[in-house]
N, C-alpha and C positions, 0 to 999 in steps of 0.2 A: 377429577377438577370437572365433573358434570353435573350439575344439579338434574333435578326432575324436570325441570322447563328449559332450560338453557346451560349452556356452557362458555367458555373460554373463547370457541371457534363463533358463537353469536356476538361476540363484542369486536372481536377483532377481523377484517378491518372496517366493519360496518359503519361502528361509533366510535371506537378509540385504535389507533394506532397501537404497534404490539411495543413498540418506545413508551406511550404515553402509560401502558397498562402496566410495564415495568416498574414506572416511577410513582405510579401511584399507588401500587401494592407492596413497594419497599422502602424502608427504613432509609437506605442507601442511594440517594439519585443515579448512582453510576452502577447500579444492580446488572447485573447480565441475564437474571430471569426473573419471571413473576412468580411473586409468592403466594403461592397454591393457596396457604391457609387465610392468609387476608382475603384473596379472591373469593374463595369460596365462602365464607364467612357471607360477604357482602350478596353473593348469590343466593345463599339460603334465605339472607332477610329478604331480598327481593321477591323471591317464589312463596316466602308466607304470607307475603302482602297481596301478590297475584292471587293466590291461592284463596287467601280469606276473603275477597272481592268476589270471588267467582262460585265458592263452594255452595250457595245458598241454589244455585242457578245447574252446575255441571258437577257430576262427581270427581271427586280430587283423589289423588291424582290423575291428570288426564292420558289416557291411554294414548293419544296422538295427541300431538301439541302443534296446534295452528301455528304458520307464520306470524298472525299478528300476536296470539300471545306470547311468543318467544320475543318478538320485538318491544313489547310494551314492557318486558321482566328486563330484559338487554337495558333500555332504557332509563328504569329503575337501578339498577346496577351502577350504572355510569353516573347517574347522580348523586348516590351513596357513596361511591370512589372519589369524584369529584371535590365533595365536601366534607370528605373526612378529616381536612386539616383545620378544620375551623373558618371564622372569617365568613364576610359576606359571599354566596354563589353572584355570577354572573347572571344578568337577568334573564338570556335565552334558556339558560338552565333551570332557572325557576320558573319560568313558561313550559320549559319540555317537561318538566313535572307535572304540573297543572294537567296538561293535556294528556298524561298518562292517567292520571287518577280520574278523570273525566270519561276517557275510554273505560277505564275500569268499573266504573260505575253504569255505563254504556251498557256494558256485558252483562252485568248483575241483573239489569232491568231488561233484558231483551231486547235491547235498540241496536246493537250489533251483534252482525251475525258471524260465529266464527267456525260455521258447519259441523258443528256437535248437536247432540240430541240432547236438550235439556232434561234437568232430574223429573220425573213424572210423565215427560213427553215419550208419545209412541208412534214414530214417522208414519209406521202403517196405519194407525187410528186416524189419521188427520186425512180428510177427504182430498181427493185429488184435485187437480186444480184446472177448470173447465174452460177452454177457451172455444167461445163463438165464433165461427165463421159466416160465410152470407151475410145476407141482410134481411130487407124486406122483400115481397113479391115484386117484381119487375113490373114498372110499367107500363113500360113498351116490349112487347113480343109477339111472336105467333099467335099465340090465343089471344091477346087482347085486341091483337089488329083484324084477326079474321072479318070478313063482311065490310070492310074498309074499301 
């Protein structure tokens, strides 16, 4: 029940309660367990979407999955599960999905840093950041005040 990016543990309790996950994945509202086949299908769909956005920038599957990516994928799974029955989704859920898709576009364009090296990027090749300390020569000091 674990995908490449997320698992059930990334959904519960952060985004859904276990009871809600059981209810959303089962045909029977009184189900005692999560239907892992249904959940896995939604996880696979969300992961495919995330990887589709970031594949042009990062090597997928990711060797290390940053928390930001896990969260975005989990939010897509929640949306998918909560809209599976049809009908109009609640406004907050639609807005959340829009935010997730914007974040994925930002990842693809390099506007959101997830701490991974982009394809074709060599962290050793980039020049080190230099910080200039100090300032101009002092206006007043021993050498400037001699003979006064």
